[in-house]
C-alpha positions as CSV (number, residue, x, y, z in Angstrom):
1,M,-20.8,2.9,-28.4
2,R,-18.0,3.9,-26.0
3,I,-19.1,6.6,-23.5
4,R,-16.7,8.7,-21.4
5,L,-17.8,9.5,-17.9
6,D,-16.3,12.2,-15.6
7,I,-16.9,11.2,-12.0
8,A,-16.5,12.7,-8.5
9,Y,-16.9,11.0,-5.2
10,D,-16.3,11.2,-1.5
11,G,-14.5,8.0,-0.8
12,T,-15.2,7.8,3.0
13,Q,-17.9,5.2,2.8
14,F,-16.5,3.3,-0.2
15,R,-14.1,0.3,-0.1
16,G,-12.3,1.8,-3.0
17,W,-13.1,2.0,-6.7
18,A,-12.9,-1.7,-7.8
19,K,-16.0,-3.8,-7.6
20,Q,-15.9,-6.4,-4.8
21,P,-18.5,-9.0,-3.6
22,R,-20.7,-7.8,-0.8
23,L,-18.7,-4.5,-0.4
24,R,-19.8,-1.0,-1.3
25,T,-17.5,0.3,-4.0
26,V,-17.6,3.2,-6.5
27,Q,-17.5,1.0,-9.5
28,G,-20.2,-1.3,-8.1
29,T,-22.5,1.6,-7.3
30,L,-22.2,3.3,-10.7
31,E,-22.5,0.1,-12.7
32,A,-25.7,-0.8,-10.7
33,A,-27.1,2.7,-11.4
34,L,-26.5,2.5,-15.2
35,A,-27.8,-1.1,-15.3
36,R,-31.1,0.2,-13.9
37,I,-31.4,2.7,-16.7
38,I,-30.6,0.4,-19.6
39,G,-31.9,-2.9,-18.1
40,S,-28.7,-4.9,-18.4
41,E,-25.2,-5.2,-16.8
42,V,-22.3,-3.0,-17.8
43,Q,-18.6,-2.7,-16.9
44,F,-16.7,0.5,-16.3
45,V,-13.0,0.9,-17.1
46,V,-11.3,3.6,-15.0
47,A,-8.3,5.8,-15.3
48,G,-6.9,4.9,-11.9
49,R,-8.4,2.6,-9.3
50,T,-8.4,4.5,-6.0
51,D,-8.1,2.7,-2.6
52,A,-10.6,2.6,0.2
53,G,-11.3,6.1,1.6
54,V,-9.6,8.0,-1.3
55,H,-11.7,10.7,-2.9
56,A,-11.9,12.0,-6.5
57,A,-12.7,15.4,-7.9
58,D,-12.3,14.4,-11.6
59,Q,-12.0,10.6,-12.1
60,V,-12.4,9.4,-15.7
61,A,-14.0,6.1,-16.8
62,H,-15.5,4.6,-20.0
63,V,-18.2,2.1,-20.6
64,D,-19.0,0.2,-23.8
65,L,-22.7,0.0,-24.7
66,D,-23.8,-2.6,-27.2
67,D,-26.4,-1.8,-29.9
68,E,-29.3,-2.9,-27.7
69,Q,-28.1,-0.9,-24.7
70,W,-27.5,2.2,-26.8
71,S,-30.9,1.9,-28.4
72,R,-32.5,2.0,-25.0
73,I,-30.7,5.2,-24.2
74,L,-32.0,6.7,-27.5
75,T,-35.5,5.5,-26.9
76,R,-35.7,6.8,-23.3
77,H,-34.1,10.1,-24.1
78,G,-35.7,10.7,-27.5
79,R,-34.0,10.0,-30.8
80,S,-34.4,13.7,-31.8
81,S,-32.2,14.8,-28.9
82,H,-29.0,16.5,-30.0
83,D,-27.0,14.8,-27.1
84,P,-28.4,11.4,-25.9
85,A,-24.9,10.5,-24.6
86,G,-24.9,13.6,-22.4
87,S,-28.2,12.6,-20.9
88,I,-26.6,9.5,-19.3
89,A,-24.9,11.5,-16.6
90,G,-28.2,13.1,-15.5
91,R,-30.0,9.8,-15.5
92,I,-27.4,8.2,-13.3
93,R,-27.6,11.2,-10.9
94,G,-31.3,10.7,-10.8
95,V,-30.8,7.0,-9.8
96,L,-28.2,7.9,-7.2
97,G,-30.4,10.5,-5.6
98,A,-29.8,13.9,-4.0
99,Y,-26.7,14.4,-1.9
100,S,-25.1,11.1,-3.0
101,D,-21.5,10.6,-2.2
102,V,-20.7,9.8,-5.8
103,T,-21.8,11.6,-9.0
104,V,-21.3,11.5,-12.8
105,R,-20.6,15.1,-13.7
106,R,-20.5,14.7,-17.4
107,S,-21.0,11.9,-20.0
108,S,-20.1,12.1,-23.7
109,I,-19.3,9.9,-26.7
110,A,-15.7,9.0,-26.4
111,P,-13.3,10.0,-29.3
112,E,-12.1,7.2,-31.5
113,G,-9.3,5.3,-29.8
114,F,-10.1,6.6,-26.3
115,D,-9.4,4.2,-23.4
116,A,-9.9,5.8,-19.9
117,R,-7.0,3.8,-18.5
118,F,-4.5,3.2,-21.2
119,S,-4.8,6.5,-23.1
120,A,-4.1,8.5,-20.0
121,V,-0.6,10.2,-20.0
122,W,-0.7,11.3,-16.3
123,R,-2.7,11.4,-13.1
124,R,-2.6,14.2,-10.5
125,Y,-3.4,13.8,-6.8
126,R,-3.7,16.3,-4.0
127,Y,-3.1,15.5,-0.3
128,R,-4.4,17.8,2.5
129,L,-2.5,17.7,5.8
130,A,-3.2,19.9,8.8
131,D,-0.5,20.3,11.5
132,E,-0.7,22.7,14.5
133,V,-0.2,25.7,12.2
134,A,-3.4,25.1,10.4
135,G,-5.3,23.6,13.4
136,Y,-8.3,21.2,13.2
137,D,-11.3,22.1,11.0
138,P,-14.3,19.9,11.6
139,A,-15.9,20.9,8.3
140,R,-12.9,19.3,6.4
141,R,-12.4,16.3,8.6
142,L,-13.3,13.9,5.8
143,D,-10.7,15.1,3.3
144,T,-7.9,16.3,5.6
145,T,-5.5,14.3,7.7
146,S,-4.5,15.9,11.0
147,I,-1.1,15.5,12.6
148,R,0.5,16.8,15.8
149,G,3.3,19.3,15.9
150,E,4.5,21.7,13.3
151,L,6.1,20.5,10.0
152,D,8.9,22.1,8.0
153,V,7.2,22.6,4.7
154,R,10.3,23.9,2.9
155,A,12.3,20.7,3.8
156,M,9.3,18.6,2.7
157,D,9.1,20.4,-0.6
158,T,12.9,20.0,-1.2
159,A,12.8,16.3,-0.4
160,A,9.8,15.7,-2.6
161,Q,11.5,17.1,-5.7
162,T,14.5,14.8,-5.2
163,L,12.2,11.9,-6.1
164,I,11.1,13.2,-9.5
165,G,11.9,11.1,-12.6
166,L,11.7,7.6,-13.9
167,H,12.5,5.1,-11.1
168,D,11.5,1.9,-9.5
169,F,9.3,3.0,-6.6
170,A,9.1,-0.5,-4.9
171,A,10.1,1.1,-1.6
172,Y,7.0,3.4,-1.9
173,C,4.5,0.9,-3.1
174,K,2.5,-2.0,-1.6
175,P,3.6,-4.9,-3.7
176,R,1.1,-6.7,-6.0
177,E,2.1,-10.0,-7.6
178,G,3.0,-9.5,-11.2
179,A,2.7,-5.7,-11.1
180,T,5.5,-3.4,-12.0
181,T,6.6,-0.6,-9.6
182,I,8.5,1.4,-12.3
183,R,6.8,4.8,-12.6
184,T,7.7,8.3,-13.9
185,L,7.1,10.8,-11.1
186,L,6.5,14.0,-13.1
187,D,6.0,16.5,-10.3
188,Y,5.9,16.5,-6.5
189,R,5.6,19.7,-4.5
190,W,4.5,20.9,-1.1
191,H,3.1,24.3,0.0
192,R,0.7,25.8,2.6
193,D,-2.6,27.3,1.4
194,A,-4.1,30.5,2.8
195,D,-5.4,28.6,5.9
196,G,-2.0,27.1,6.7
197,V,-3.0,23.6,5.5
198,L,-0.1,21.7,3.9
199,I,-0.9,20.7,0.3
200,A,1.0,18.1,-1.7
201,E,0.5,18.0,-5.4
202,V,1.7,14.7,-6.9
203,K,1.7,14.0,-10.7
204,A,2.9,10.8,-12.4
205,D,2.3,8.7,-15.5
206,A,0.6,6.2,-13.2
207,F,0.8,5.2,-9.5
208,C,1.2,1.8,-7.9
209,H,-0.8,0.7,-4.9
210,S,-0.5,3.2,-1.9
211,M,2.3,5.0,-3.7
212,V,1.0,8.6,-3.1
213,R,0.3,8.0,0.6
214,A,3.8,6.5,1.1
215,L,5.4,9.4,-0.7
216,V,3.5,11.8,1.6
217,G,4.5,9.8,4.7
218,A,8.1,10.0,3.7
219,C,8.0,13.8,3.4
220,V,6.2,14.1,6.7
221,A,9.1,12.2,8.3
222,V,11.4,14.9,6.8
223,G,9.1,17.7,8.0
224,E,9.3,16.2,11.5
225,Q,13.1,16.0,11.2
226,R,13.0,12.2,11.6
227,L,14.6,11.8,8.2
228,D,17.0,14.0,6.2
229,V,16.1,15.4,2.8
230,S,18.6,13.1,1.2
231,D,17.2,10.0,2.9
232,L,14.2,9.6,0.5
233,V,16.4,8.9,-2.5
234,V,18.5,6.4,-0.5
235,L,15.3,4.6,0.6
236,R,13.9,4.6,-2.9
237,D,17.0,3.1,-4.4
238,A,17.1,0.4,-1.8
239,L,13.9,-1.0,-3.5
240,E,12.5,-2.4,-0.3
241,R,9.6,-1.4,1.9
242,T,10.8,0.3,5.1
243,S,9.5,1.2,8.6
244,E,11.4,4.6,8.4
245,F,8.1,6.4,7.6
246,K,4.4,5.7,7.9
247,V,1.9,5.4,5.0
248,L,-0.5,8.2,5.7
249,A,-4.3,7.9,6.0
250,A,-6.5,7.7,2.8
251,R,-8.8,10.5,4.0
252,G,-6.4,13.3,2.9
253,L,-6.0,12.0,-0.6
254,T,-8.0,13.2,-3.7
255,L,-7.5,12.3,-7.4
256,T,-7.9,15.8,-9.0
257,E,-7.2,15.3,-12.7
258,V,-6.3,12.9,-15.4
259,G,-4.5,14.0,-18.5
260,Y,-5.0,12.7,-22.1
261,P,-3.3,13.5,-25.4
262,A,-4.9,15.1,-28.4
263,D,-7.8,13.0,-29.9
264,D,-5.7,11.8,-32.9
265,L,-3.1,10.3,-30.5
266,L,-5.4,8.5,-28.1
267,A,-5.2,5.1,-29.8
268,V,-1.4,5.3,-30.2
269,R,-1.0,6.2,-26.6
270,A,-3.2,3.2,-25.5
271,E,-1.2,0.8,-27.6
272,Q,2.1,2.1,-26.3
273,T,0.9,1.9,-22.6
274,R,-0.4,-1.7,-23.0
275,A,2.9,-2.8,-24.7
276,R,5.0,-1.1,-22.0
277,R,3.0,-2.6,-19.1
278,D,3.1,-6.1,-20.7
279,S,6.9,-5.8,-21.1
280,E,7.5,-4.5,-17.5
281,N,5.3,-7.1,-15.9
282,S,6.7,-10.0,-17.9
283,G,10.2,-8.9,-17.0
């Protein structure tokens, strides 16, 4: 039985999503919680592995339960219940305790063909950045990066949109052996909210390691007038990491949404994504 889980977390005290020995991670914490409920180990598959310190408002994962594990869910929740899968979220929240920095907001039986990672068609992130216009808000210190000076948000927005499209983003990614850096950047925009905080909205089919924070750092350099609007494309096409801009802190970054196709296209999308990733990585 494949279960879909919709998850939110404050990433401040986590060493990222991916499970690591002797380190507190989101995956490790959630897997341990569910293992307590069903009495055996499980493994989550996630839409996008977030780095240390990165938050999520709507992360998506799935977990496969074997017959024995599913039977334990039915037994403990009651076979007469109309939604035993939906009870999993509440039971995990109970194990995690009140005011946990991670929660499972919803759980449900996944549609046929659903794969949290490979069925996804896009991921959306938001970055919060406070310059001197917005000022420092202690209540938002854990999800907002502060920076000195005043940034030119119009120039940043213009520069961001020059990067949209299918490209090799090696210049904006931390390299990982055997991993492709070819991505489709679907949207990238900047604006100020009602409090003057600079907000970046970034959407792509997928992101490589530290890509969003590098894209943000490049636009900040434009907003500070250290780079011209046209420089970001030049740097991208050079396909090499550069010291022309800084990769910004993880605290300002939140995964806000993951998009999936209609249920009857989930399996097809997963097969296509796997095939493309295998082709890109082997090339």
